[in-house]
C-alpha positions as CSV (number, residue, x, y, z in Angstrom):
1,X,71.8,96.5,113.7
2,X,71.8,95.8,117.2
3,X,74.0,97.3,119.4
4,X,76.6,94.7,121.2
5,X,79.0,94.7,123.9
6,X,82.2,96.5,123.1
7,X,84.6,94.4,125.4
8,X,88.0,95.0,125.3
9,X,90.5,95.3,123.1
10,X,92.1,92.0,122.1
11,X,95.4,91.7,120.6
12,X,97.1,89.1,118.1
13,X,99.6,89.1,115.2
14,X,98.8,87.0,111.8
15,X,101.8,85.9,109.6
16,X,100.8,87.2,105.9
17,X,102.3,88.7,102.7
18,X,105.6,87.4,104.2
19,X,105.4,89.6,107.3
20,X,103.7,89.5,110.9
21,X,101.2,92.3,111.5
22,X,100.2,93.1,114.9
23,X,96.3,93.6,115.0
24,X,94.3,95.5,117.4
25,X,90.5,94.5,117.7
26,X,87.6,95.1,119.5
27,X,83.5,94.2,119.7
28,X,81.6,91.0,118.4
29,X,83.8,88.2,116.6
30,X,80.5,88.0,114.2
31,X,79.8,91.7,113.7
32,X,80.3,93.5,110.3
33,X,84.0,94.0,109.9
34,X,85.6,98.0,110.2
35,X,89.0,97.8,108.8
36,X,90.9,100.9,110.5
37,X,94.1,102.0,108.9
38,X,96.3,104.7,111.1
39,X,98.5,107.5,110.1
40,X,102.1,108.9,110.6
41,X,103.4,108.7,112.9
42,X,100.9,106.4,114.8
43,X,99.9,103.3,115.8
44,X,96.5,101.2,116.3
45,X,96.0,103.3,119.0
46,X,95.0,106.5,117.4
47,X,91.8,104.9,116.5
48,X,91.0,103.9,120.3
49,X,87.6,106.3,120.1
50,X,86.6,104.9,117.0
51,X,87.0,101.2,118.2
52,X,84.8,101.6,121.4
53,X,82.0,103.7,119.6
54,X,81.8,101.0,116.7
55,X,82.0,97.7,119.0
56,X,79.0,99.5,121.2
57,X,77.1,99.5,118.5
58,X,77.8,95.9,117.2
59,X,80.8,96.2,114.7
60,X,84.0,94.3,114.7
61,X,86.7,97.2,114.7
62,X,90.0,95.5,113.1
63,X,93.1,98.1,113.4
64,X,96.8,96.8,112.2
65,X,99.8,98.5,113.2
66,X,101.0,98.7,109.6
67,X,103.9,97.4,108.0
68,X,107.0,99.5,109.4
69,X,104.9,100.2,112.5
70,X,104.6,99.5,116.5
71,X,104.4,95.6,116.8
72,X,104.3,94.9,113.4
73,X,107.2,93.5,110.7
74,X,109.5,96.3,109.7
75,X,111.6,94.8,107.0
76,X,115.1,96.9,106.4
77,X,114.8,97.1,102.7
78,X,113.1,100.3,101.8
79,X,111.6,98.5,98.0
80,X,109.2,96.6,100.8
81,X,107.1,99.7,101.6
82,X,105.7,100.4,98.0
83,X,101.5,101.1,98.2
84,X,101.4,97.1,96.6
85,X,103.4,95.3,99.3
86,X,100.9,97.7,102.0
87,X,97.7,97.0,100.3
88,X,99.2,93.2,100.0
89,X,99.4,93.1,103.5
90,X,95.5,94.3,104.1
91,X,94.3,91.7,101.3
92,X,96.4,89.0,103.0
93,X,94.9,90.2,106.5
94,X,91.3,89.4,104.8
95,X,92.2,86.6,103.3
96,X,93.8,85.5,107.1
97,X,90.6,86.4,108.3
98,X,88.3,85.0,105.7
99,X,86.8,88.3,105.3
100,X,85.0,88.7,101.6
101,X,84.5,92.9,102.0
102,X,85.3,95.0,104.9
103,X,84.5,98.4,105.5
104,X,87.4,100.4,105.6
105,X,88.2,103.8,107.6
106,X,91.9,105.5,106.8
107,X,93.5,108.6,108.5
108,X,96.5,110.6,106.6
109,X,99.2,107.5,105.4
110,X,96.2,104.7,105.8
111,X,93.8,106.9,104.1
112,X,96.4,106.6,100.9
113,X,96.2,103.1,101.7
114,X,92.5,102.8,102.0
115,X,91.8,104.6,98.2
116,X,94.7,102.1,96.7
117,X,92.7,99.2,98.1
118,X,90.0,100.6,96.7
119,X,91.7,101.4,93.3
120,X,93.6,97.6,93.4
121,X,90.3,95.5,94.5
122,X,87.3,97.1,95.0
123,X,86.0,93.5,95.5
124,X,86.8,93.5,98.9
125,X,85.8,97.1,99.8
126,X,82.0,97.6,100.9
127,X,82.1,101.0,101.5
128,X,85.3,103.9,102.5
129,X,85.6,106.7,104.8
130,X,89.0,108.6,104.4
131,X,89.9,111.3,106.6
132,X,92.0,114.2,105.7
133,X,93.9,112.8,102.8
134,X,91.4,113.0,99.3
135,X,92.1,110.6,96.6
136,X,94.2,111.8,93.6
137,X,94.7,110.6,90.3
138,X,98.0,108.9,89.1
139,X,99.8,112.2,88.3
140,X,101.6,112.8,84.8
141,X,105.2,113.0,86.4
142,X,106.6,111.0,89.4
143,X,105.5,112.3,93.1
144,X,109.3,113.9,93.6
145,X,108.9,116.5,91.1
146,X,106.1,118.1,92.5
147,X,107.4,117.7,95.9
148,X,110.9,119.4,94.5
149,X,109.1,122.7,93.6
150,X,108.4,123.4,97.2
151,X,111.7,123.7,98.2
152,X,114.0,121.7,100.4
153,X,112.2,122.7,103.3
154,X,108.9,121.0,102.8
155,X,108.8,118.1,105.0
156,X,108.2,115.5,102.1
157,X,111.3,116.5,100.6
158,X,113.5,116.0,104.1
159,X,111.2,112.5,104.6
160,X,112.4,111.1,100.9
161,X,116.4,111.5,101.5
162,X,117.2,108.3,103.2
163,X,118.5,109.1,107.1
164,X,118.3,112.4,106.9
165,X,114.8,112.7,109.0
166,X,116.0,110.1,111.0
167,X,119.3,112.1,112.2
168,X,117.2,115.4,113.0
169,X,114.6,113.5,114.8
170,X,117.4,111.3,116.9
171,X,118.2,114.9,118.3
172,X,115.2,114.7,120.9
173,X,113.8,111.9,123.0
174,X,110.6,110.1,120.8
175,X,108.1,111.5,123.4
176,X,109.2,115.3,122.0
177,X,109.0,114.1,117.9
178,X,105.8,113.0,118.4
179,X,104.6,115.9,120.3
180,X,106.0,117.9,117.8
181,X,104.0,116.2,115.1
182,X,101.1,116.1,116.6
183,X,100.6,119.8,117.7
184,X,101.5,120.8,113.9
185,X,98.4,123.8,113.7
186,X,99.3,125.1,110.3
187,X,98.5,125.2,106.6
188,X,101.8,124.9,104.8
189,X,104.3,121.8,106.3
190,X,107.2,123.6,105.0
191,X,110.3,124.9,106.8
192,X,112.4,127.9,106.4
193,X,115.6,127.4,104.3
194,X,118.4,125.6,105.8
195,X,116.0,124.4,108.8
196,X,115.0,120.6,109.7
197,X,111.2,120.2,109.7
198,X,111.7,118.7,113.3
199,X,113.9,122.0,114.4
200,X,110.8,123.9,112.9
201,X,108.4,121.7,114.8
202,X,107.0,123.3,118.4
203,X,106.2,120.9,121.0
204,X,103.9,122.5,123.6
205,X,104.8,122.8,127.1
206,X,101.9,121.3,128.5
207,X,99.6,118.7,127.3
208,X,97.5,117.8,124.4
209,X,94.2,118.2,124.9
210,X,93.3,115.5,122.9
211,X,96.1,113.1,124.4
212,X,96.6,112.2,128.2
213,X,100.8,111.6,128.9
214,X,100.3,108.0,129.4
215,X,98.8,107.5,125.8
216,X,101.7,110.0,124.2
217,X,104.0,107.5,126.7
218,X,102.4,104.6,124.7
219,X,103.3,105.6,121.4
220,X,106.5,106.9,122.2
221,X,107.7,103.4,123.9
222,X,106.5,101.3,120.3
223,X,108.7,104.1,118.1
224,X,111.5,104.1,120.4
225,X,111.5,100.7,119.8
226,X,110.4,100.3,116.0
227,X,112.5,103.5,115.1
228,X,111.0,105.9,112.3
229,X,113.4,104.2,109.3
230,X,110.1,102.2,108.2
231,X,107.2,104.7,108.1
232,X,109.6,107.2,106.7
233,X,110.3,104.6,103.9
234,X,106.3,104.7,103.0
235,X,107.6,108.4,101.4
236,X,110.5,107.2,100.4
237,X,109.0,104.8,97.6
238,X,106.4,107.3,96.1
239,X,107.7,107.1,92.9
240,X,108.5,103.6,92.9
241,X,104.7,103.1,93.9
242,X,104.1,105.6,91.0
243,X,105.8,103.6,88.5
244,X,104.2,100.5,89.3
245,X,100.4,102.0,89.4
246,X,101.1,102.6,85.5
247,X,98.0,100.2,84.8
248,X,95.8,102.1,86.6
249,X,96.5,105.6,85.3
250,X,93.0,107.1,84.7
251,X,91.5,104.7,87.1
252,X,88.3,106.3,89.0
253,X,87.3,105.5,92.7
254,X,84.1,103.2,92.6
255,X,84.0,102.2,95.7
256,X,80.8,104.3,97.9
257,X,83.4,106.9,99.5
258,X,83.1,109.6,102.3
259,X,85.7,112.1,103.4
260,X,86.0,113.8,106.4
261,X,88.5,116.5,106.4
262,X,89.1,119.2,109.6
263,X,89.0,123.1,108.2
264,X,92.5,123.5,109.8
265,X,94.2,120.1,108.3
266,X,97.5,120.6,106.8
267,X,97.2,121.8,103.2
268,X,93.3,122.0,103.2
269,X,94.1,125.5,101.6
270,X,97.5,125.5,100.8
271,X,98.0,122.1,99.0
272,X,94.8,122.9,97.0
273,X,92.3,120.4,99.0
274,X,89.7,122.8,99.4
275,X,90.0,123.6,95.6
276,X,89.7,120.1,94.9
277,X,86.9,119.1,96.5
278,X,84.8,122.6,95.7
279,X,85.8,122.4,92.1
280,X,84.1,119.3,91.9
281,X,87.2,117.6,90.6
282,X,87.3,115.2,93.8
283,X,84.1,114.1,92.7
284,X,84.5,113.5,89.5
285,X,87.0,111.4,90.4
286,X,85.4,109.4,93.2
287,X,81.8,109.3,91.9
288,X,80.2,107.8,94.8
289,X,81.0,110.3,97.2
290,X,80.0,112.2,100.5
291,X,82.3,115.0,101.5
292,X,82.3,116.7,105.1
293,X,84.4,119.7,106.3
294,X,84.2,119.7,110.2
295,X,86.0,122.2,112.9
296,X,89.8,120.4,113.3
297,X,93.4,120.1,112.5
298,X,95.1,117.2,111.2
299,X,94.8,114.4,113.7
300,X,91.1,114.5,113.7
301,X,89.7,111.3,114.4
302,X,91.4,112.1,118.3
303,X,90.9,115.8,118.7
304,X,87.0,115.5,117.5
305,X,86.7,111.6,118.8
306,X,82.8,112.4,118.9
307,X,82.0,113.8,115.7
308,X,84.0,111.6,113.8
309,X,82.7,108.8,115.3
310,X,79.1,110.6,114.4
311,X,80.1,110.9,111.1
312,X,81.4,107.4,110.6
313,X,79.0,105.2,112.6
314,X,75.9,107.2,110.6
315,X,77.8,106.3,107.1
316,X,78.5,102.8,108.0
317,X,75.1,102.0,109.0
318,X,73.8,102.6,105.5
319,X,75.9,99.6,104.2
320,X,74.8,97.3,107.3
321,X,71.2,98.0,107.7
322,X,70.2,94.2,106.3
323,X,73.0,92.7,108.5
């Protein structure tokens, strides 16, 4: 595929699936479309390095703020944040763009969205690259039962309780909350007994090496405006999503997939991700799978941008060689 001009980032909104989605776009409008799905607590901006690299290679990079985030709509009803709603937004966005099939890249929560898009609508995905969060088949019991076994200090247990994390976050300015999450460098994301996770996390006094103070300010401005409740509602709907996805029990991912993970990512060892990969369990659930383990932590596409760009581009090129 021929390289093209990267151009500037273009911003627009689309009314899809009953909400308004803000989308950042970079690259030629007629290039192969790559949908980039961000994680928690992030925005389209987390893909800034990948958007530049993709656009320079001639791809059309499309990075929405997911429902509840940034400049996209944030429905007040927690029930509006199941995985079926989020994937519904993405399918409606593809319809809005008249894109029959796209390449998809997702990180963290966005990786979960990408996997579920492949599960629900494999006809719309040419290939998927997931960062940090592998695909797991539907569990035999609701997710909250697994989380509860990790105790009250486990971050998701605290996120599940309506209002709890918001009250704890409110003790700090938004930039500090974000910096605490972006600085995570431990494997088991669990606070000691009686401690809120945001209090347990440390915010380094020096700037993070992979994000400028100006970029941190851009994130903080948007989260100050939209709040954290929409993003936290994704976690609060885990059990509802589990109930609604009974028809996909035992289903595998049939779309070609690549998984990129940092060797120091949250849960890589503590939550069994490394074992899941090396035991063959992951490959059995995603038969057409490549896995790359690189040096790095959770926010890998920003921390190790050049390496991640190289891994994404080398994989996506396989599916666009005839374009």
